C-alpha atoms as an extended CHARMM CRD file, in Angstrom:
* protein
*
        65  EXT
         1         1  MET       CA            -23.4800000000      -94.1170000000      267.9540000000  PROA      1               0.0000000000
         2         2  PHE       CA            -23.2350000000      -95.4750000000      271.0020000000  PROA      2               0.0000000000
         3         3  LEU       CA            -19.9500000000      -93.9240000000      271.5810000000  PROA      3               0.0000000000
         4         4  PHE       CA            -20.8690000000      -90.6560000000      270.4590000000  PROA      4               0.0000000000
         5         5  ASN       CA            -23.7330000000      -90.5190000000      272.6210000000  PROA      5               0.0000000000
         6         6  ALA       CA            -21.0960000000      -91.1640000000      275.4660000000  PROA      6               0.0000000000
         7         7  ALA       CA            -19.1770000000      -88.4850000000      274.6880000000  PROA      7               0.0000000000
         8         8  VAL       CA            -22.0090000000      -86.0320000000      274.6790000000  PROA      8               0.0000000000
         9         9  MET       CA            -22.4080000000      -87.0330000000      278.1650000000  PROA      9               0.0000000000
        10        10  GLY       CA            -19.2140000000      -86.8420000000      279.3570000000  PROA      10              0.0000000000
        11        11  PHE       CA            -18.5290000000      -90.7430000000      279.8710000000  PROA      11              0.0000000000
        12        12  ALA       CA            -16.4610000000      -91.2390000000      276.2920000000  PROA      12              0.0000000000
        13        13  GLU       CA            -12.9270000000      -91.2560000000      278.5790000000  PROA      13              0.0000000000
        14        14  SER       CA            -14.6420000000      -93.4980000000      281.2740000000  PROA      14              0.0000000000
        15        15  GLY       CA            -12.6110000000      -97.2380000000      281.2310000000  PROA      15              0.0000000000
        16        16  TRP       CA            -16.5510000000      -98.5850000000      282.1840000000  PROA      16              0.0000000000
        17        17  MET       CA            -17.9890000000      -97.3930000000      279.1470000000  PROA      17              0.0000000000
        18        18  ASN       CA            -15.5800000000      -99.3820000000      276.7920000000  PROA      18              0.0000000000
        19        19  LEU       CA            -16.2250000000     -102.0730000000      278.6390000000  PROA      19              0.0000000000
        20        20  VAL       CA            -20.0270000000     -101.6960000000      277.7170000000  PROA      20              0.0000000000
        21        21  LEU       CA            -19.2130000000     -100.7400000000      274.4350000000  PROA      21              0.0000000000
        22        22  GLU       CA            -17.2470000000     -104.2070000000      273.8180000000  PROA      22              0.0000000000
        23        23  GLN       CA            -20.3960000000     -105.8820000000      275.0480000000  PROA      23              0.0000000000
        24        24  PHE       CA            -22.7630000000     -103.7990000000      273.1300000000  PROA      24              0.0000000000
        25        25  ASP       CA            -22.7720000000     -105.8500000000      269.9170000000  PROA      25              0.0000000000
        26        26  ALA       CA            -23.7980000000     -109.2850000000      271.9890000000  PROA      26              0.0000000000
        27        27  ILE       CA            -26.2830000000     -107.3110000000      273.6890000000  PROA      27              0.0000000000
        28        28  VAL       CA            -27.8580000000     -106.3300000000      270.5290000000  PROA      28              0.0000000000
        29        29  THR       CA            -27.3740000000     -109.3360000000      268.6090000000  PROA      29              0.0000000000
        30        30  ASN       CA            -29.1990000000     -111.4610000000      270.7710000000  PROA      30              0.0000000000
        31        31  VAL       CA            -32.1820000000     -109.2900000000      271.9880000000  PROA      31              0.0000000000
        32        32  ALA       CA            -34.7840000000     -111.1590000000      270.1500000000  PROA      32              0.0000000000
        33        33  ASN       CA            -33.6770000000     -113.9410000000      272.7620000000  PROA      33              0.0000000000
        34        34  SER       CA            -34.5720000000     -113.1770000000      276.0500000000  PROA      34              0.0000000000
        35        35  TYR       CA            -32.1840000000     -115.9550000000      277.8630000000  PROA      35              0.0000000000
        36        36  ARG       CA            -29.4720000000     -115.6580000000      275.8350000000  PROA      36              0.0000000000
        37        37  LEU       CA            -30.0890000000     -111.3730000000      277.0050000000  PROA      37              0.0000000000
        38        38  GLN       CA            -30.1030000000     -111.8560000000      279.8780000000  PROA      38              0.0000000000
        39        39  GLU       CA            -27.0260000000     -113.9530000000      279.7510000000  PROA      39              0.0000000000
        40        40  GLU       CA            -25.4300000000     -111.6660000000      278.1610000000  PROA      40              0.0000000000
        41        41  CYS       CA            -26.4870000000     -108.9130000000      280.6340000000  PROA      41              0.0000000000
        42        42  ASP       CA            -25.0110000000     -111.1370000000      283.0910000000  PROA      42              0.0000000000
        43        43  VAL       CA            -21.5090000000     -111.0630000000      281.4520000000  PROA      43              0.0000000000
        44        44  LEU       CA            -21.5900000000     -107.2640000000      281.1550000000  PROA      44              0.0000000000
        45        45  SER       CA            -22.2910000000     -107.2270000000      285.0640000000  PROA      45              0.0000000000
        46        46  LEU       CA            -19.5750000000     -109.3850000000      285.8900000000  PROA      46              0.0000000000
        47        47  VAL       CA            -17.0820000000     -107.5380000000      283.9170000000  PROA      47              0.0000000000
        48        48  LEU       CA            -18.1400000000     -104.3280000000      285.1450000000  PROA      48              0.0000000000
        49        49  SER       CA            -18.0630000000     -105.5010000000      288.7200000000  PROA      49              0.0000000000
        50        50  LYS       CA            -14.0790000000     -106.7730000000      287.7640000000  PROA      50              0.0000000000
        51        51  HSD       CA            -13.3960000000     -103.1870000000      286.7500000000  PROA      51              0.0000000000
        52        52  PRO       CA            -10.8270000000     -101.4190000000      288.8470000000  PROA      52              0.0000000000
        53        53  GLY       CA            -11.5520000000      -98.2480000000      290.4240000000  PROA      53              0.0000000000
        54        54  GLU       CA            -14.9820000000      -96.7180000000      292.5300000000  PROA      54              0.0000000000
        55        55  ALA       CA            -18.2070000000      -95.5570000000      290.3220000000  PROA      55              0.0000000000
        56        56  ASP       CA            -18.4380000000      -92.4560000000      289.5970000000  PROA      56              0.0000000000
        57        57  ASP       CA            -21.6300000000      -91.0090000000      291.7760000000  PROA      57              0.0000000000
        58        58  ALA       CA            -22.6460000000      -88.4840000000      289.0100000000  PROA      58              0.0000000000
        59        59  CYS       CA            -23.0510000000      -91.7120000000      287.1520000000  PROA      59              0.0000000000
        60        60  TYR       CA            -25.4250000000      -93.0350000000      289.0500000000  PROA      60              0.0000000000
        61        61  GLY       CA            -27.4220000000      -90.0770000000      289.3190000000  PROA      61              0.0000000000
        62        62  TYR       CA            -27.8490000000      -90.0210000000      285.5570000000  PROA      62              0.0000000000
        63        63  TRP       CA            -28.7850000000      -93.6340000000      285.2940000000  PROA      63              0.0000000000
        64        64  TYR       CA            -31.7380000000      -93.5660000000      287.8690000000  PROA      64              0.0000000000
        65        65  TRP       CA            -33.5250000000      -90.9080000000      287.6450000000  PROA      65              0.0000000000
């Protein structure tokens, strides 16, 4: 479902979207434990920060409205 929504938004081919998808299960699994959820989000932030290439400005416009 997550990948379908990403495709609708035009992000299916983005490399960073696949990284989010890889971490998504760990985030959802730990949603009841706020400390572990924060850890998983921190891991995702670190993984995304290591992704080569520049961020797409259109993406920022979508997420921060």
